[in-house]
ROVEX-886459 format. One line per 5 residues: number of its first residue (from 1); their letters; for each residue y, z, x of N, C-alpha, C, O. Coordinates in steps of 0.001 Angstrom, whole numbers. Layout:
residues N
NUM	a	Y Z X Y Z X Y Z X Y Z X ~ ...
***
This chain:
residues 126
1	xxxxx	110790 195588 -104784 110247 194438 -104339 109121 193884 -105299 108207 194629 -105652 ~ 109187 192696 -105677 108361 192103 -106713 106930 191756 -106151 106757 191825 -104934 ~ 105922 191394 -106964 104751 191128 -106441 104736 189721 -105837 103936 189562 -104915 ~ 105412 188774 -106164 105420 187478 -105598 106162 187631 -104111 105877 186849 -103204 ~ 106995 188546 -103960 107609 188652 -102561 107033 189549 -101492 107446 189574 -100333
6	xxxxx	105995 190324 -101997 105278 191283 -101072 104510 190647 -100143 103926 189633 -100525 ~ 104352 191052 -98849 103643 190488 -97865 102694 191564 -97293 103096 192664 -96914 ~ 101323 191142 -97254 100464 192079 -96526 100661 192328 -95076 101465 191615 -94475 ~ 100038 193230 -94470 100254 193415 -93127 99750 192317 -92266 100198 192210 -91124 ~ 98838 191476 -92726 98291 190412 -91976 99064 189140 -92324 98715 188059 -91850
11	xxxxx	100170 189264 -93194 100953 188027 -93435 100625 187260 -94712 101285 186271 -95032 ~ 99558 187737 -95474 99329 186981 -96602 99893 187492 -97866 99951 188695 -98121 ~ 100296 186588 -98628 100949 186916 -99876 100025 186919 -101019 99220 185992 -101116 ~ 100052 187859 -101898 99072 187802 -103057 99377 186703 -103967 100530 186272 -103984 ~ 98501 186206 -104713 98596 185050 -105586 98813 185592 -107023 98094 186494 -107454
16	xxxxx	99790 185050 -107751 99946 185546 -109042 98842 184920 -109952 98247 183868 -109717 ~ 98657 185779 -111079 97481 185388 -111914 97646 183872 -112346 96745 183038 -112258 ~ 98823 183649 -112787 99006 182224 -113325 99071 181211 -112415 99153 180053 -112825 ~ 99045 181481 -111108 98855 180430 -110093 97511 179921 -109810 97287 178737 -109555 ~ 96535 180932 -109866 95059 180543 -109521 94302 180372 -110596 94633 180840 -111685
21	xxxxx	93212 179689 -110414 92215 179419 -111523 92546 178268 -112330 93387 177456 -111945 ~ 91882 178142 -113524 91762 177080 -114279 93107 176917 -115047 93854 177895 -115045 ~ 93480 175846 -115670 94719 175735 -116494 94257 176412 -117979 93101 176369 -118401 ~ 95160 176917 -118539 94923 177747 -119852 94274 176789 -120727 94601 175608 -120843 ~ 93244 177432 -121390 92414 176613 -122370 91461 175617 -121864 90805 174931 -122647
26	xxxxx	91350 175503 -120529 90333 174381 -120014 89004 175061 -119992 88809 176248 -119733 ~ 88053 174089 -120321 86601 174418 -120234 85946 173638 -119078 86472 172629 -118608 ~ 84835 174119 -118660 84221 173503 -117443 83758 172057 -118044 83427 171836 -119209 ~ 83815 171168 -117009 83380 169715 -117368 81855 169684 -117529 81187 170319 -116714 ~ 81270 169028 -118468 79907 168774 -118682 79719 167348 -118861 80594 166668 -119397
31	xxxxx	78576 166831 -118423 78167 165504 -118723 77863 165188 -120096 77297 165993 -120836 ~ 78249 163962 -120478 77859 163714 -121942 76299 163800 -122236 75461 163604 -121355 ~ 75998 164097 -123493 74557 164237 -123854 73911 162939 -123728 74584 161932 -123951 ~ 72617 162835 -123377 71857 161797 -123242 71618 161015 -124516 71178 161656 -125471 ~ 71855 159673 -124670 71727 159038 -125938 70295 159046 -126445 70024 159234 -127630
36	xxxxx	69428 158842 -125537 67961 158775 -125902 67307 160190 -125990 66167 160272 -126448 ~ 67943 161263 -125591 67242 162584 -125608 66404 162651 -124497 65734 163678 -124388 ~ 66294 161788 -123652 65305 161847 -122476 66029 162452 -121209 67181 162886 -121214 ~ 65197 162414 -120145 65736 163037 -118942 67067 162241 -118605 67327 161108 -119009 ~ 67840 163014 -117816 69087 162313 -117222 68617 161416 -116042 67881 161852 -115157
41	xxxxx	69088 160120 -116078 68919 159274 -115043 70218 158682 -114384 70933 157944 -115061 ~ 70522 158963 -113175 71743 158462 -112566 71955 157012 -112671 71081 156202 -112362 ~ 73117 156687 -113108 73464 155196 -113220 73623 154615 -111782 73418 153414 -111600 ~ 73973 155416 -110782 74353 154839 -109528 73112 154405 -108806 73257 153538 -107945 ~ 71887 154893 -109037 70545 154393 -108361 70594 154999 -106983 69767 154563 -106182
46	xxxxx	71423 155926 -106578 71449 156339 -105114 70156 156993 -104663 69700 156766 -103542 ~ 69563 157804 -105532 68380 158389 -105123 67165 157513 -104898 66373 157768 -103991 ~ 67015 156517 -105687 65828 155570 -105437 66345 154301 -104601 65536 153440 -104256 ~ 67730 154197 -104277 68273 153155 -103574 67859 151808 -104221 67578 150849 -103502 ~ 67820 151730 -105542 67555 150433 -106237 68954 149905 -106629 69950 150572 -106911
51	xxxxx	68818 148610 -106585 69998 147617 -107115 69949 147683 -108587 68904 147735 -109237 ~ 71161 147678 -109080 71054 147551 -110679 70685 146201 -111102 69857 146001 -111991 ~ 71309 145251 -110455 70916 143792 -111158 69473 143424 -110953 68850 142801 -111812 ~ 68968 143792 -109868 67535 143087 -109476 66528 144269 -109573 65378 143968 -109891 ~ 66773 145369 -109375 65862 146494 -109365 65076 146592 -108074 64181 147425 -107930
56	xxxxx	65420 145744 -107159 64747 145815 -105873 65215 146973 -104983 66316 147459 -105242 ~ 64498 147468 -103960 64885 148358 -103230 65985 147908 -102187 65945 146801 -101649 ~ 66881 148758 -101961 67826 148405 -101024 67430 148408 -99528 67027 149435 -98982 ~ 67552 147272 -98908 66972 147207 -97581 67860 148220 -96507 67380 148543 -95421 ~ 68926 148578 -96861 69678 149488 -96061 69011 150932 -95965 69291 151633 -94993
61	xxxxx	68161 151382 -96916 67508 152528 -96880 66717 152468 -95700 66742 153470 -94985 ~ 66016 151493 -95344 65026 151307 -94204 65922 151388 -92792 65592 152014 -91785 ~ 67029 150667 -92956 67966 150699 -91765 68370 151960 -91255 68462 152184 -90048 ~ 68657 152942 -92309 69229 154343 -92066 68295 155364 -92406 68458 156046 -93418 ~ 67186 155544 -91523 66204 156647 -91841 66821 157956 -91755 67768 158127 -90988
66	xxxxx	66396 158839 -92430 66873 160210 -92410 66383 160977 -91147 65303 160695 -90630 ~ 67117 161853 -90711 66804 162697 -89584 66822 164062 -90072 67837 164559 -90561 ~ 65466 164821 -89921 65299 166037 -90350 65495 166882 -89178 64961 166671 -88090 ~ 66421 168016 -89491 66765 168957 -88480 66441 170347 -88854 66808 170816 -89932 ~ 65762 171013 -87986 65376 172388 -88336 66102 173426 -87437 66240 173179 -86239
71	xxxxx	66567 174568 -87972 67096 175642 -87181 66279 176866 -87418 65895 177189 -88542 ~ 66027 177527 -86350 64936 178760 -86599 65298 179848 -85499 65351 179539 -84309 ~ 65535 181083 -85934 65547 182269 -85095 64132 182798 -85033 63652 183469 -85947 ~ 63444 182462 -83876 62047 182774 -83929 61704 184217 -83574 60586 184629 -83882 ~ 62577 185030 -82946 62230 186308 -82421 60901 186213 -81707 60044 187036 -82030
76	xxxxx	60631 185354 -80816 59507 185267 -80037 58715 184116 -80510 58147 184209 -81598 ~ 58614 183002 -79779 57906 181817 -80265 56635 181638 -79779 55908 180807 -80323 ~ 56169 182418 -78649 54810 182148 -78013 53621 182396 -78898 52611 181693 -78928 ~ 53854 183493 -79628 52562 183742 -80711 52681 182960 -81972 51785 183086 -82806 ~ 53711 182145 -82213 53938 181377 -83390 53845 179925 -83093 54183 179138 -83977
81	xxxxx	53404 179460 -81890 53293 178034 -81564 52500 177282 -82510 53002 176245 -82945 ~ 51263 177647 -82935 50427 176993 -83726 51108 176774 -85151 51061 175689 -85729 ~ 51653 177738 -85591 52411 177745 -87031 53526 176850 -86974 53791 176130 -87937 ~ 54293 176838 -85776 55510 175966 -85578 55166 174528 -85586 55781 173709 -86269 ~ 54063 174203 -84728 53497 172866 -84789 53130 172295 -86168 53512 171187 -86545
86	xxxxx	52491 172987 -86773 52057 172719 -88177 53295 172380 -89128 53245 171384 -89850 ~ 54320 173157 -89119 55488 173168 -89781 56101 171829 -89475 56341 170982 -90336 ~ 56339 171696 -88181 57036 170520 -87733 56406 169129 -88229 57109 168222 -88676 ~ 55061 169056 -88110 54555 167788 -88382 54305 167653 -89883 54343 166528 -90382 ~ 54066 168668 -90595 54049 168650 -92239 55391 168263 -92818 55467 167569 -93832
91	xxxxx	56547 168757 -92109 57806 168537 -92806 58569 167326 -92179 59653 166986 -92653 ~ 58029 166692 -91148 58558 165563 -90537 59810 165874 -89788 60753 165083 -89825 ~ 59872 167072 -89058 60991 167490 -88525 61256 166556 -87156 60349 166402 -86338 ~ 62460 166002 -86995 62818 165270 -85853 63447 166100 -84737 63204 165869 -83553 ~ 64204 167002 -85119 64899 167983 -84141 64808 169284 -84680 65105 169613 -85828
96	xxxxx	64303 170126 -83617 64146 171667 -83906 64955 172544 -82995 64657 172613 -81802 ~ 65886 173165 -83456 66643 174095 -82634 66216 175542 -82841 66333 176081 -83941 ~ 65735 176148 -81804 65062 177486 -81878 65872 178466 -80937 66069 178182 -79756 ~ 66332 179632 -81516 66911 180595 -80877 65884 181888 -80811 64966 182119 -81597 ~ 66262 182628 -79726 65651 183911 -79477 63938 183507 -79289 63057 184052 -79954
101	xxxxx	63724 182604 -78403 62290 182142 -78148 61713 183342 -77393 60548 183633 -77665 ~ 62369 184092 -76467 61823 185214 -75739 60748 184532 -74727 59707 185114 -74424 ~ 61080 183296 -74249 60103 182553 -73407 60611 183077 -71912 61779 183248 -71564 ~ 59454 183276 -71156 59688 183651 -69760 59906 182365 -68843 59337 181279 -68955 ~ 60814 182725 -67960 61141 181550 -67027 59986 181151 -66317 59211 182028 -65935
106	xxxxx	59739 179876 -66066 58495 179335 -65418 57356 179133 -66201 56461 178419 -65748 ~ 57235 179692 -67401 56140 179398 -68397 56387 178240 -69239 57305 178219 -70059 ~ 55613 177312 -69055 55813 176045 -69876 55618 176193 -71337 54715 176914 -71761 ~ 56441 175531 -72154 56348 175614 -73609 56424 174073 -73972 57447 173427 -73748 ~ 55298 173518 -74541 55180 172056 -74925 54678 172127 -76327 53879 172951 -76770
111	xxxxx	55278 171115 -76984 54606 170709 -78359 54400 169058 -78293 55287 168260 -77991 ~ 53289 168791 -78577 53035 167223 -78570 53912 166528 -79492 54035 166885 -80664 ~ 54554 165490 -78958 55500 164582 -79665 57011 164986 -79617 57915 164383 -80195 ~ 57141 166097 -78842 58554 166714 -78882 58875 166894 -77369 58011 167132 -76526 ~ 60170 166760 -77118 60708 166870 -75737 61581 168343 -75859 62381 168617 -76754
116	xxxxx	61265 169053 -74908 61750 170514 -74930 63008 170651 -73951 62949 170254 -72788 ~ 63996 171159 -74427 65277 171478 -73623 65407 172991 -73701 65471 173542 -74801 ~ 65447 173663 -72587 65344 175108 -72562 66596 175574 -71849 67125 174958 -70923 ~ 67034 176748 -72377 68101 177552 -71619 67729 179000 -71532 68232 179800 -72321 ~ 66887 179372 -70628 66319 180736 -70738 67409 181701 -70374 68315 181429 -69587
121	xxxxx	67258 182876 -71013 68271 184027 -70786 68021 184417 -69302 66886 184479 -68830 ~ 69176 184681 -68582 69028 185401 -67247 69069 186825 -67462 69810 187358 -68288 ~ 68209 187478 -66659 68236 188841 -66514 67672 189671 -67845 68060 190820 -68054 ~ 66774 189035 -68684 66263 189550 -69737 65408 190701 -69488 64594 190709 -68565 ~ 65595 191774 -70377 64812 193062 -70153 63499 192751 -70969 63511 192231 -72084
126	x	62317 193146 -70253 61067 192854 -70932 60679 194141 -71725 59648 194164 -72397
***
């Protein structure tokens, strides 16, 4: 049996060396050197949302504000509430998803400016 016809126990066929990877003799693509020798500036203006012709800011940037979402495995959040509040405000976090809060059912957890949705674990061992 040849290498190309062999099938692993999970049904996968091994790839031949000449089938995978880059074409022979190819080199990674690089951007052209800067003509001025200065820092690279993107020609599309996407970062600053400036229009090429006028240099004015694009009004659509205001219409589409960014939403900052944070994901955190807290391993207990009660003793870290002050640190969490500071981080949320300093980084303009709009949505914060927290796992493993270890909050007790019936004990409120509130952070000013945020609405809390909880799904406490049932039958948790303390």
